[in-house]
C-alpha positions as CSV (number, residue, x, y, z in Angstrom):
1,X,-8.0,-26.0,7.1
2,X,-8.7,-22.3,6.7
3,X,-7.4,-19.7,4.3
4,X,-4.7,-17.3,5.6
5,X,-4.8,-13.7,4.3
6,X,-1.7,-12.6,2.3
7,X,-2.7,-8.9,2.2
8,X,-3.9,-6.5,-0.4
9,X,-2.7,-6.4,-4.0
10,X,-3.7,-4.4,-7.1
11,X,-4.7,-6.3,-10.2
12,X,-5.6,-4.4,-13.4
13,X,-6.2,-1.2,-11.3
14,X,-8.5,-2.9,-8.8
15,X,-7.8,-3.9,-5.1
16,X,-7.8,-7.7,-4.4
17,X,-7.1,-9.7,-1.2
18,X,-4.7,-12.6,-1.6
19,X,-5.2,-15.9,0.3
20,X,-3.3,-19.1,0.8
21,X,-4.7,-22.3,2.3
22,X,-3.1,-23.3,5.6
23,X,-0.7,-26.2,5.2
24,X,-0.8,-26.2,1.4
25,X,0.1,-24.3,-1.7
26,X,-3.5,-23.5,-2.9
27,X,-4.0,-19.8,-3.5
28,X,-6.9,-17.5,-4.5
29,X,-7.9,-13.9,-4.7
30,X,-11.0,-12.0,-3.9
31,X,-11.8,-8.7,-5.6
32,X,-13.0,-5.8,-3.4
33,X,-15.8,-3.6,-4.6
34,X,-16.6,-0.1,-3.4
35,X,-20.1,0.3,-1.9
36,X,-20.2,-3.3,-0.7
37,X,-20.2,-4.5,2.9
38,X,-17.0,-6.0,4.1
39,X,-16.6,-7.9,7.3
40,X,-14.4,-10.5,8.9
41,X,-13.3,-12.0,12.3
42,X,-9.7,-12.9,13.1
43,X,-9.2,-16.5,14.2
44,X,-6.4,-18.1,16.3
45,X,-3.0,-16.6,16.1
46,X,-1.0,-14.6,13.4
47,X,1.5,-16.7,11.5
48,X,4.4,-15.5,9.4
49,X,3.5,-15.5,5.7
50,X,6.9,-16.7,4.6
51,X,9.2,-15.4,1.9
52,X,9.6,-15.4,-1.8
53,X,6.3,-17.3,-2.4
54,X,7.0,-20.0,0.2
55,X,5.5,-20.5,3.6
56,X,7.5,-19.9,6.7
57,X,9.3,-23.2,7.5
58,X,9.1,-22.4,11.2
59,X,5.4,-21.5,11.3
60,X,6.6,-18.6,13.4
61,X,4.0,-16.6,15.3
62,X,4.3,-12.8,14.9
63,X,2.9,-9.8,16.7
64,X,-0.4,-8.2,15.8
65,X,0.9,-4.7,15.2
66,X,3.6,-5.3,12.7
67,X,2.9,-4.4,9.1
68,X,5.3,-6.7,7.3
69,X,3.6,-10.0,8.2
70,X,7.0,-11.8,8.5
71,X,9.2,-13.2,11.1
72,X,12.8,-12.0,11.3
73,X,14.3,-14.9,9.4
74,X,11.8,-14.7,6.5
75,X,12.2,-10.9,6.3
76,X,16.0,-11.3,6.0
77,X,15.6,-13.9,3.3
78,X,13.4,-11.5,1.3
79,X,15.8,-8.6,1.7
80,X,18.8,-10.8,0.6
81,X,17.5,-10.6,-3.0
82,X,15.7,-7.2,-2.9
83,X,15.9,-4.4,-5.3
84,X,14.3,-2.1,-2.8
85,X,17.0,-2.9,-0.2
86,X,19.8,-2.4,-2.7
87,X,21.0,-6.0,-2.2
88,X,20.7,-6.9,-5.9
89,X,22.5,-5.2,-8.7
90,X,22.4,-7.8,-11.6
91,X,18.7,-7.7,-12.4
92,X,18.5,-7.8,-16.2
93,X,15.0,-6.3,-16.4
94,X,14.2,-2.8,-17.6
95,X,13.3,-0.3,-14.9
96,X,11.4,2.9,-14.9
97,X,12.0,6.1,-12.8
98,X,8.9,7.9,-11.6
99,X,7.6,11.0,-9.7
100,X,4.7,10.1,-7.4
101,X,2.3,12.7,-5.9
102,X,0.4,12.0,-2.7
103,X,-0.7,15.5,-1.7
104,X,0.4,19.1,-1.9
105,X,4.1,19.3,-1.4
106,X,4.3,15.5,-1.0
107,X,6.2,14.1,-4.0
108,X,8.7,11.3,-4.0
109,X,11.0,9.7,-6.6
110,X,11.2,6.0,-7.1
111,X,11.9,3.1,-9.5
112,X,9.9,0.0,-10.5
113,X,10.4,-2.8,-12.9
114,X,8.8,-1.8,-16.3
115,X,6.9,-5.1,-16.5
116,X,4.9,-4.2,-13.4
117,X,3.4,-1.1,-15.0
118,X,1.8,1.2,-12.5
119,X,1.2,-1.6,-9.9
120,X,3.9,-0.2,-7.6
121,X,2.3,3.3,-7.7
122,X,-1.1,1.8,-6.7
123,X,0.5,-0.2,-3.9
124,X,2.0,3.0,-2.5
125,X,-1.2,4.9,-2.7
126,X,0.2,7.5,-5.2
127,X,-2.8,9.7,-6.2
128,X,-1.0,10.8,-9.3
129,X,2.4,10.1,-11.0
130,X,4.5,10.5,-14.1
131,X,7.2,8.4,-15.6
132,X,10.6,10.1,-16.0
133,X,12.8,7.6,-17.7
134,X,13.6,3.9,-18.4
135,X,16.7,1.8,-18.6
136,X,18.9,-0.7,-16.7
137,X,18.6,-1.1,-12.9
138,X,21.8,0.6,-11.9
139,X,21.2,3.6,-14.3
140,X,17.7,3.9,-12.8
141,X,19.2,3.8,-9.3
142,X,21.7,6.5,-10.1
143,X,19.0,8.7,-11.5
144,X,16.8,8.2,-8.5
145,X,19.6,9.3,-6.2
146,X,20.5,12.3,-8.5
147,X,16.9,13.5,-8.4
148,X,16.5,13.0,-4.7
149,X,19.5,15.1,-3.9
150,X,19.0,17.8,-6.6
151,X,15.3,18.3,-6.2
152,X,15.1,17.7,-2.4
153,X,12.4,15.1,-2.7
154,X,12.4,11.9,-0.6
155,X,12.3,8.3,-1.7
156,X,9.8,7.4,1.1
157,X,6.7,9.1,2.6
158,X,5.1,7.7,5.8
159,X,1.6,6.3,5.3
160,X,0.3,8.4,8.2
161,X,1.1,11.5,6.2
162,X,-0.6,10.1,3.0
163,X,-3.8,9.3,5.0
164,X,-3.9,12.8,6.5
165,X,-4.3,14.6,3.2
166,X,-6.2,11.9,1.2
167,X,-9.7,13.4,1.9
168,X,-8.8,17.0,1.1
169,X,-7.0,16.9,-2.2
170,X,-6.8,19.8,-4.7
171,X,-8.5,19.5,-8.1
172,X,-6.9,17.3,-10.8
173,X,-5.4,20.3,-12.7
174,X,-3.5,21.4,-9.6
175,X,-2.2,17.9,-9.0
176,X,-1.0,17.6,-12.5
177,X,0.6,21.0,-12.5
178,X,2.7,20.3,-9.4
179,X,4.0,17.1,-10.9
180,X,4.7,18.7,-14.3
181,X,6.7,21.6,-12.7
182,X,8.9,19.1,-10.8
183,X,9.2,17.0,-14.0
184,X,10.5,20.0,-15.9
185,X,13.2,20.6,-13.2
186,X,14.1,16.9,-13.2
187,X,14.7,16.6,-17.0
188,X,16.7,19.8,-17.0
189,X,19.3,18.4,-14.6
190,X,22.7,17.4,-15.9
191,X,24.2,14.1,-14.9
192,X,21.6,11.6,-16.1
193,X,23.2,8.3,-17.0
194,X,23.5,7.9,-20.8
195,X,21.8,4.5,-20.7
196,X,18.6,5.9,-19.2
197,X,16.0,7.0,-21.8
198,X,14.0,10.0,-20.8
199,X,10.3,9.7,-21.2
200,X,7.8,12.5,-22.1
201,X,5.6,13.9,-19.4
202,X,2.2,12.1,-19.1
203,X,0.4,12.4,-15.8
204,X,-1.7,9.4,-14.6
205,X,-4.3,10.0,-11.8
206,X,-5.5,7.3,-9.5
207,X,-8.2,9.2,-7.6
208,X,-10.9,7.3,-9.5
209,X,-9.3,3.9,-9.0
210,X,-9.0,4.6,-5.3
211,X,-12.6,5.9,-5.0
212,X,-11.5,9.2,-3.3
213,X,-14.2,11.5,-4.7
214,X,-16.2,12.8,-1.7
215,X,-14.3,10.6,0.8
216,X,-15.0,11.6,4.4
217,X,-12.1,12.2,6.8
218,X,-11.1,9.2,8.9
219,X,-12.2,9.0,12.5
220,X,-10.1,6.0,13.5
221,X,-7.3,3.8,12.3
222,X,-7.1,0.1,13.2
223,X,-3.7,-0.6,14.9
224,X,-4.0,-4.3,15.6
225,X,-6.0,-7.4,14.9
226,X,-6.7,-9.9,17.8
227,X,-8.1,-13.3,18.1
228,X,-11.9,-13.0,17.8
229,X,-11.7,-9.3,16.9
230,X,-14.2,-8.1,14.2
231,X,-13.9,-5.5,11.5
232,X,-17.0,-4.7,9.6
233,X,-18.3,-1.8,7.5
234,X,-19.0,-0.6,4.0
235,X,-16.0,-0.3,1.8
236,X,-15.9,3.2,0.3
237,X,-12.3,3.6,-0.9
238,X,-8.9,1.9,-1.0
239,X,-5.5,3.5,-1.5
240,X,-2.2,1.6,-1.3
241,X,-2.7,-0.9,1.4
242,X,-5.5,1.1,3.1
243,X,-9.2,0.3,3.2
244,X,-11.6,3.0,4.2
245,X,-14.7,1.6,5.8
246,X,-17.9,3.5,6.8
247,X,-19.0,2.2,10.2
248,X,-22.5,2.0,11.7
249,X,-22.1,5.0,13.9
250,X,-21.3,7.3,11.0
251,X,-17.5,7.0,11.5
252,X,-14.8,6.3,8.9
253,X,-12.3,3.6,9.8
254,X,-9.0,3.1,8.0
255,X,-7.7,-0.5,8.0
256,X,-4.1,-1.1,6.8
257,X,-4.4,-4.5,5.2
258,X,-0.8,-5.3,5.9
259,X,-2.1,-6.0,9.5
260,X,-4.3,-8.7,8.0
261,X,-1.5,-10.8,6.5
262,X,-0.9,-14.0,8.4
263,X,-4.3,-14.2,10.0
264,X,-7.0,-16.8,9.3
265,X,-10.1,-14.7,8.7
266,X,-13.7,-16.0,9.1
267,X,-17.1,-14.4,8.5
268,X,-17.7,-11.5,10.8
269,X,-20.9,-12.9,12.2
270,X,-24.0,-10.7,12.4
271,X,-23.4,-9.3,9.0
272,X,-20.9,-6.8,7.7
273,X,-23.5,-4.1,7.4
274,X,-23.5,-3.5,11.2
275,X,-20.3,-1.6,10.7
276,X,-18.7,-2.8,14.0
277,X,-15.0,-2.7,14.8
278,X,-13.9,-4.7,18.0
279,X,-10.1,-4.4,17.6
280,X,-7.7,-1.8,19.0
281,X,-8.3,1.5,17.2
282,X,-6.4,4.8,17.3
283,X,-8.7,7.8,17.5
284,X,-7.6,10.3,14.8
285,X,-8.6,13.3,16.8
286,X,-7.3,12.4,20.3
287,X,-4.5,10.1,19.2
288,X,-5.6,7.6,22.0
289,X,-6.0,3.9,21.4
290,X,-9.3,2.4,22.3
291,X,-9.7,-1.4,22.8
292,X,-12.9,-3.2,22.1
293,X,-16.1,-1.8,20.5
294,X,-15.7,1.2,18.4
């Protein structure tokens, strides 16, 4: 039995791939290192990763272009007890409200369980962030909505927009300044729930953890994995779910690791250093999708 990919996670500020053995509960993780060759070949068909830590009881096959890695039934099961989907209100944990910065003019407000630390910000690809407050779930939710409306900031930013600015970021001081100015406006607002404790401004920058210094612009984005398709290159950066891979022809490929979840992956064959991608790729400049060798 092979190992099925469960997607990218962030552990102690570093990107790791999660794996589960087909037909069993065995799990493992592999740490990804910048500057190292990374290569794999998709095998067979893509199978739903299940929900809430359990495998899919149906063993359902799912399409190659979806980014959630789940069949409809498992996705509904996950959302039935999801803070993000507003379907749970009695979570006793402490939550934190944050401002996350992804690029100039691209700031969002959100909440995360305090026990998770900055993991949620790393998962979203936030280049920088600051905490705003901490308290019960519903107080955090009310504050998030207050800030979203009053400051005109969203609670979601598409990954395509994040990728587009990731290689041309302003210097650290400018990143911090933009967050700090929005933080000042946020804490000056009236209407914060009394049960939410306001936190002092303290910017955290993830550019180093992501490996963004000197990152070249992307030339292509993988849109789908297929049986027998290969992805191989040198890992130069990772942000959120995205891996940035330098290919043999001098290109820079972005692979959203959410596309990997549910696939059994084997060695690429021929060595990762060849930097070959043989799956459908969207050309960043033309917008067209090319099948086969890239």
